Backbone as XML, in Angstrom:
<?xml version="1.0"?>
<chain id="A" units="angstrom">
  <residue number="1" name="UNK">
    <atom name="N" x="0.779" y="-1.191" z="0.088"/>
    <atom name="CA" x="-0.008" y="0.089" z="-0.026"/>
    <atom name="C" x="0.980" y="1.244" z="-0.041"/>
  </residue>
  <residue number="2" name="UNK">
    <atom name="N" x="0.451" y="2.317" z="-0.594"/>
    <atom name="CA" x="1.198" y="3.525" z="-0.578"/>
    <atom name="C" x="0.269" y="4.810" z="-0.549"/>
  </residue>
  <residue number="3" name="UNK">
    <atom name="N" x="1.022" y="5.892" z="-0.732"/>
    <atom name="CA" x="0.213" y="7.151" z="-0.539"/>
    <atom name="C" x="-0.698" y="7.471" z="-1.678"/>
  </residue>
  <residue number="4" name="UNK">
    <atom name="N" x="-0.503" y="6.734" z="-2.837"/>
    <atom name="CA" x="-1.277" y="7.016" z="-3.925"/>
    <atom name="C" x="-2.689" y="6.094" z="-4.000"/>
  </residue>
  <residue number="5" name="UNK">
    <atom name="N" x="-2.441" y="4.859" z="-3.596"/>
    <atom name="CA" x="-3.475" y="3.858" z="-3.645"/>
    <atom name="C" x="-3.813" y="3.367" z="-2.184"/>
  </residue>
  <residue number="6" name="UNK">
    <atom name="N" x="-5.039" y="3.535" z="-1.675"/>
    <atom name="CA" x="-5.481" y="3.129" z="-0.464"/>
    <atom name="C" x="-5.483" y="1.496" z="-0.230"/>
  </residue>
  <residue number="7" name="UNK">
    <atom name="N" x="-5.426" y="1.128" z="1.023"/>
    <atom name="CA" x="-5.513" y="-0.351" z="1.255"/>
    <atom name="C" x="-6.766" y="-0.981" z="0.638"/>
  </residue>
  <residue number="8" name="UNK">
    <atom name="N" x="-7.899" y="-0.254" z="0.731"/>
    <atom name="CA" x="-9.171" y="-0.922" z="0.232"/>
    <atom name="C" x="-9.146" y="-1.189" z="-1.243"/>
  </residue>
  <residue number="9" name="UNK">
    <atom name="N" x="-8.423" y="-0.326" z="-2.041"/>
    <atom name="CA" x="-8.350" y="-0.463" z="-3.433"/>
    <atom name="C" x="-7.563" y="-1.733" z="-3.823"/>
  </residue>
  <residue number="10" name="UNK">
    <atom name="N" x="-6.376" y="-1.906" z="-3.213"/>
    <atom name="CA" x="-5.622" y="-3.068" z="-3.450"/>
    <atom name="C" x="-6.385" y="-4.385" z="-3.037"/>
  </residue>
  <residue number="11" name="UNK">
    <atom name="N" x="-6.986" y="-4.359" z="-1.827"/>
    <atom name="CA" x="-7.737" y="-5.555" z="-1.413"/>
    <atom name="C" x="-8.840" y="-5.903" z="-2.251"/>
  </residue>
  <residue number="12" name="UNK">
    <atom name="N" x="-9.567" y="-4.887" z="-2.716"/>
    <atom name="CA" x="-10.686" y="-5.117" z="-3.676"/>
    <atom name="C" x="-10.275" y="-5.604" z="-4.963"/>
  </residue>
  <residue number="13" name="UNK">
    <atom name="N" x="-9.124" y="-5.151" z="-5.488"/>
    <atom name="CA" x="-8.560" y="-5.587" z="-6.776"/>
    <atom name="C" x="-8.300" y="-7.054" z="-6.691"/>
  </residue>
  <residue number="14" name="UNK">
    <atom name="N" x="-7.516" y="-7.381" z="-5.541"/>
    <atom name="CA" x="-7.008" y="-8.728" z="-5.326"/>
    <atom name="C" x="-8.232" y="-9.693" z="-5.184"/>
  </residue>
  <residue number="15" name="UNK">
    <atom name="N" x="-9.323" y="-9.298" z="-4.480"/>
    <atom name="CA" x="-10.523" y="-10.163" z="-4.311"/>
    <atom name="C" x="-11.231" y="-10.391" z="-5.579"/>
  </residue>
  <residue number="16" name="UNK">
    <atom name="N" x="-11.388" y="-9.329" z="-6.379"/>
    <atom name="CA" x="-11.997" y="-9.431" z="-7.858"/>
    <atom name="C" x="-11.205" y="-10.334" z="-8.692"/>
  </residue>
  <residue number="17" name="UNK">
    <atom name="N" x="-9.863" y="-10.240" z="-8.809"/>
    <atom name="CA" x="-9.102" y="-11.029" z="-9.674"/>
    <atom name="C" x="-9.064" y="-12.494" z="-9.166"/>
  </residue>
  <residue number="18" name="UNK">
    <atom name="N" x="-8.998" y="-12.680" z="-7.900"/>
    <atom name="CA" x="-9.094" y="-14.053" z="-7.318"/>
    <atom name="C" x="-10.402" y="-14.686" z="-7.695"/>
  </residue>
  <residue number="19" name="UNK">
    <atom name="N" x="-11.536" y="-14.066" z="-7.507"/>
    <atom name="CA" x="-12.804" y="-14.563" z="-7.722"/>
    <atom name="C" x="-13.008" y="-14.787" z="-9.349"/>
  </residue>
  <residue number="20" name="UNK">
    <atom name="N" x="-12.447" y="-14.032" z="-10.181"/>
    <atom name="CA" x="-12.448" y="-14.259" z="-11.704"/>
    <atom name="C" x="-11.670" y="-15.532" z="-11.912"/>
  </residue>
  <residue number="21" name="UNK">
    <atom name="N" x="-10.511" y="-15.584" z="-11.240"/>
    <atom name="CA" x="-9.619" y="-16.802" z="-11.547"/>
    <atom name="C" x="-10.374" y="-18.152" z="-11.089"/>
  </residue>
  <residue number="22" name="UNK">
    <atom name="N" x="-10.961" y="-18.103" z="-10.076"/>
    <atom name="CA" x="-11.692" y="-19.352" z="-9.589"/>
    <atom name="C" x="-12.832" y="-19.598" z="-10.533"/>
  </residue>
  <residue number="23" name="UNK">
    <atom name="N" x="-13.555" y="-18.619" z="-10.899"/>
    <atom name="CA" x="-14.699" y="-18.860" z="-11.783"/>
    <atom name="C" x="-14.330" y="-19.333" z="-13.175"/>
  </residue>
  <residue number="24" name="UNK">
    <atom name="N" x="-13.141" y="-18.962" z="-13.614"/>
    <atom name="CA" x="-12.749" y="-19.242" z="-15.038"/>
    <atom name="C" x="-11.653" y="-20.358" z="-15.075"/>
  </residue>
  <residue number="25" name="UNK">
    <atom name="N" x="-11.218" y="-20.972" z="-13.840"/>
    <atom name="CA" x="-10.264" y="-21.997" z="-13.841"/>
    <atom name="C" x="-8.931" y="-21.515" z="-14.201"/>
  </residue>
  <residue number="26" name="UNK">
    <atom name="N" x="-8.575" y="-20.271" z="-13.942"/>
    <atom name="CA" x="-7.234" y="-19.802" z="-14.180"/>
    <atom name="C" x="-6.301" y="-20.073" z="-13.024"/>
  </residue>
  <residue number="27" name="UNK">
    <atom name="N" x="-5.027" y="-20.348" z="-13.385"/>
    <atom name="CA" x="-4.087" y="-20.408" z="-12.333"/>
    <atom name="C" x="-3.697" y="-18.935" z="-12.024"/>
  </residue>
  <residue number="28" name="UNK">
    <atom name="N" x="-3.802" y="-18.651" z="-10.740"/>
    <atom name="CA" x="-3.632" y="-17.344" z="-10.281"/>
    <atom name="C" x="-2.679" y="-17.323" z="-8.965"/>
  </residue>
  <residue number="29" name="UNK">
    <atom name="N" x="-1.647" y="-16.670" z="-9.086"/>
    <atom name="CA" x="-0.616" y="-16.732" z="-7.985"/>
    <atom name="C" x="-0.647" y="-15.335" z="-7.268"/>
  </residue>
  <residue number="30" name="UNK">
    <atom name="N" x="-1.118" y="-15.245" z="-6.119"/>
    <atom name="CA" x="-1.252" y="-13.979" z="-5.452"/>
    <atom name="C" x="0.019" y="-13.805" z="-4.548"/>
  </residue>
  <residue number="31" name="UNK">
    <atom name="N" x="0.937" y="-13.250" z="-4.941"/>
    <atom name="CA" x="2.221" y="-13.146" z="-4.116"/>
    <atom name="C" x="2.269" y="-11.726" z="-3.421"/>
  </residue>
  <residue number="32" name="UNK">
    <atom name="N" x="1.285" y="-11.119" z="-3.211"/>
    <atom name="CA" x="1.199" y="-9.754" z="-2.667"/>
    <atom name="C" x="2.013" y="-9.598" z="-1.278"/>
  </residue>
  <residue number="33" name="UNK">
    <atom name="N" x="1.884" y="-10.485" z="-0.507"/>
    <atom name="CA" x="2.496" y="-10.434" z="0.858"/>
    <atom name="C" x="3.790" y="-11.336" z="0.786"/>
  </residue>
  <residue number="34" name="UNK">
    <atom name="N" x="4.283" y="-11.831" z="-0.303"/>
    <atom name="CA" x="5.393" y="-12.765" z="-0.325"/>
    <atom name="C" x="6.654" y="-12.087" z="0.083"/>
  </residue>
  <residue number="35" name="UNK">
    <atom name="N" x="6.893" y="-10.999" z="-0.465"/>
    <atom name="CA" x="8.250" y="-10.394" z="-0.295"/>
    <atom name="C" x="8.255" y="-9.277" z="0.689"/>
  </residue>
  <residue number="36" name="UNK">
    <atom name="N" x="8.960" y="-9.492" z="1.803"/>
    <atom name="CA" x="9.058" y="-8.432" z="2.866"/>
    <atom name="C" x="9.534" y="-7.016" z="2.447"/>
  </residue>
  <residue number="37" name="UNK">
    <atom name="N" x="9.030" y="-5.965" z="3.159"/>
    <atom name="CA" x="9.304" y="-4.678" z="2.733"/>
    <atom name="C" x="10.685" y="-4.340" z="2.552"/>
  </residue>
  <residue number="38" name="UNK">
    <atom name="N" x="11.643" y="-4.984" z="3.385"/>
    <atom name="CA" x="13.015" y="-4.582" z="3.362"/>
    <atom name="C" x="13.781" y="-5.071" z="1.967"/>
  </residue>
  <residue number="39" name="UNK">
    <atom name="N" x="13.002" y="-5.899" z="1.210"/>
    <atom name="CA" x="13.545" y="-6.465" z="0.044"/>
    <atom name="C" x="13.139" y="-5.593" z="-1.177"/>
  </residue>
  <residue number="40" name="UNK">
    <atom name="N" x="12.582" y="-4.422" z="-0.918"/>
    <atom name="CA" x="12.199" y="-3.486" z="-2.026"/>
    <atom name="C" x="13.393" y="-2.494" z="-1.970"/>
  </residue>
  <residue number="41" name="UNK">
    <atom name="N" x="13.491" y="-1.886" z="-3.255"/>
    <atom name="CA" x="14.511" y="-0.828" z="-3.377"/>
    <atom name="C" x="13.920" y="0.411" z="-2.785"/>
  </residue>
  <residue number="42" name="UNK">
    <atom name="N" x="14.495" y="1.572" z="-3.219"/>
    <atom name="CA" x="13.878" y="2.941" z="-2.752"/>
    <atom name="C" x="12.617" y="3.164" z="-3.365"/>
  </residue>
  <residue number="43" name="UNK">
    <atom name="N" x="12.227" y="2.390" z="-4.435"/>
    <atom name="CA" x="10.912" y="2.548" z="-5.012"/>
    <atom name="C" x="9.970" y="1.663" z="-4.439"/>
  </residue>
  <residue number="44" name="UNK">
    <atom name="N" x="8.634" y="2.172" z="-4.333"/>
    <atom name="CA" x="7.660" y="1.213" z="-3.695"/>
    <atom name="C" x="7.243" y="0.080" z="-4.624"/>
  </residue>
  <residue number="45" name="UNK">
    <atom name="N" x="7.751" y="0.119" z="-5.878"/>
    <atom name="CA" x="7.315" y="-0.963" z="-6.841"/>
    <atom name="C" x="8.414" y="-1.860" z="-7.135"/>
  </residue>
  <residue number="46" name="UNK">
    <atom name="N" x="9.649" y="-1.536" z="-6.926"/>
    <atom name="CA" x="10.865" y="-2.288" z="-7.507"/>
    <atom name="C" x="11.460" y="-3.034" z="-6.337"/>
  </residue>
  <residue number="47" name="UNK">
    <atom name="N" x="11.817" y="-4.384" z="-6.706"/>
    <atom name="CA" x="12.472" y="-5.178" z="-5.698"/>
    <atom name="C" x="14.010" y="-4.963" z="-5.720"/>
  </residue>
  <residue number="48" name="UNK">
    <atom name="N" x="14.771" y="-5.179" z="-4.691"/>
    <atom name="CA" x="16.185" y="-5.131" z="-4.799"/>
    <atom name="C" x="16.591" y="-6.566" z="-5.128"/>
  </residue>
  <residue number="49" name="UNK">
    <atom name="N" x="17.870" y="-6.912" z="-5.384"/>
    <atom name="CA" x="18.229" y="-8.170" z="-5.860"/>
    <atom name="C" x="17.865" y="-9.328" z="-5.071"/>
  </residue>
  <residue number="50" name="UNK">
    <atom name="N" x="17.913" y="-9.118" z="-3.737"/>
    <atom name="CA" x="17.388" y="-10.172" z="-2.846"/>
    <atom name="C" x="15.922" y="-10.482" z="-3.068"/>
  </residue>
  <residue number="51" name="UNK">
    <atom name="N" x="15.098" y="-9.463" z="-3.171"/>
    <atom name="CA" x="13.804" y="-9.586" z="-3.430"/>
    <atom name="C" x="13.459" y="-10.273" z="-4.698"/>
  </residue>
  <residue number="52" name="UNK">
    <atom name="N" x="14.178" y="-9.830" z="-5.817"/>
    <atom name="CA" x="14.033" y="-10.500" z="-7.140"/>
    <atom name="C" x="14.330" y="-11.940" z="-7.074"/>
  </residue>
  <residue number="53" name="UNK">
    <atom name="N" x="15.372" y="-12.253" z="-6.354"/>
    <atom name="CA" x="15.710" y="-13.792" z="-6.256"/>
    <atom name="C" x="14.669" y="-14.536" z="-5.501"/>
  </residue>
  <residue number="54" name="UNK">
    <atom name="N" x="14.098" y="-13.973" z="-4.416"/>
    <atom name="CA" x="13.049" y="-14.633" z="-3.712"/>
    <atom name="C" x="11.914" y="-14.893" z="-4.597"/>
  </residue>
  <residue number="55" name="UNK">
    <atom name="N" x="11.462" y="-13.798" z="-5.316"/>
    <atom name="CA" x="10.332" y="-13.963" z="-6.239"/>
    <atom name="C" x="10.522" y="-14.973" z="-7.323"/>
  </residue>
  <residue number="56" name="UNK">
    <atom name="N" x="11.749" y="-14.824" z="-7.942"/>
    <atom name="CA" x="12.048" y="-15.875" z="-8.966"/>
    <atom name="C" x="12.018" y="-17.275" z="-8.410"/>
  </residue>
  <residue number="57" name="UNK">
    <atom name="N" x="12.493" y="-17.507" z="-7.273"/>
    <atom name="CA" x="12.440" y="-18.926" z="-6.732"/>
    <atom name="C" x="11.028" y="-19.298" z="-6.506"/>
  </residue>
  <residue number="58" name="UNK">
    <atom name="N" x="10.090" y="-18.569" z="-5.989"/>
    <atom name="CA" x="8.775" y="-18.828" z="-5.877"/>
    <atom name="C" x="8.048" y="-19.194" z="-7.167"/>
  </residue>
  <residue number="59" name="UNK">
    <atom name="N" x="8.269" y="-18.293" z="-8.101"/>
    <atom name="CA" x="7.799" y="-18.438" z="-9.501"/>
    <atom name="C" x="8.249" y="-19.702" z="-10.092"/>
  </residue>
  <residue number="60" name="UNK">
    <atom name="N" x="9.477" y="-20.118" z="-10.041"/>
    <atom name="CA" x="9.973" y="-21.291" z="-10.539"/>
    <atom name="C" x="9.369" y="-22.480" z="-9.923"/>
  </residue>
  <residue number="61" name="UNK">
    <atom name="N" x="9.255" y="-22.475" z="-8.611"/>
    <atom name="CA" x="8.530" y="-23.565" z="-7.917"/>
    <atom name="C" x="7.138" y="-23.794" z="-8.324"/>
  </residue>
  <residue number="62" name="UNK">
    <atom name="N" x="6.370" y="-22.696" z="-8.532"/>
    <atom name="CA" x="5.015" y="-22.801" z="-9.023"/>
    <atom name="C" x="4.930" y="-23.282" z="-10.429"/>
  </residue>
  <residue number="63" name="UNK">
    <atom name="N" x="5.840" y="-22.835" z="-11.297"/>
    <atom name="CA" x="5.847" y="-23.209" z="-12.723"/>
    <atom name="C" x="6.139" y="-24.736" z="-12.780"/>
  </residue>
  <residue number="64" name="UNK">
    <atom name="N" x="7.173" y="-25.122" z="-12.084"/>
    <atom name="CA" x="7.432" y="-26.695" z="-12.104"/>
    <atom name="C" x="6.311" y="-27.421" z="-11.563"/>
  </residue>
  <residue number="65" name="UNK">
    <atom name="N" x="5.669" y="-26.978" z="-10.520"/>
    <atom name="CA" x="4.635" y="-27.818" z="-9.985"/>
    <atom name="C" x="3.347" y="-27.823" z="-10.933"/>
  </residue>
  <residue number="66" name="UNK">
    <atom name="N" x="3.157" y="-26.718" z="-11.644"/>
    <atom name="CA" x="2.111" y="-26.780" z="-12.726"/>
    <atom name="C" x="2.482" y="-27.589" z="-13.892"/>
  </residue>
  <residue number="67" name="UNK">
    <atom name="N" x="3.645" y="-27.640" z="-14.354"/>
    <atom name="CA" x="3.985" y="-28.183" z="-15.615"/>
    <atom name="C" x="4.575" y="-29.597" z="-15.377"/>
  </residue>
  <residue number="68" name="UNK">
    <atom name="N" x="4.979" y="-29.970" z="-14.210"/>
    <atom name="CA" x="5.569" y="-31.284" z="-13.985"/>
    <atom name="C" x="5.034" y="-31.931" z="-12.673"/>
  </residue>
  <residue number="69" name="UNK">
    <atom name="N" x="3.701" y="-32.196" z="-12.664"/>
    <atom name="CA" x="3.032" y="-32.716" z="-11.364"/>
    <atom name="C" x="3.683" y="-34.002" z="-10.944"/>
  </residue>
</chain>
């Protein structure tokens, strides 16, 4: 959450997308709370190298699980 977008806006967006994914059988990975705040760079949107590595590891795990059950 940040000074531009309030908490309710993010929460509402995530709930809508999650519901759409369930209704349509989409694979949806909600990693919103996955990366801790200290793994972001000075920007509220960009990860530092440690955060990028953590995100990549989780994405790789999910892709492997989905493609090689």
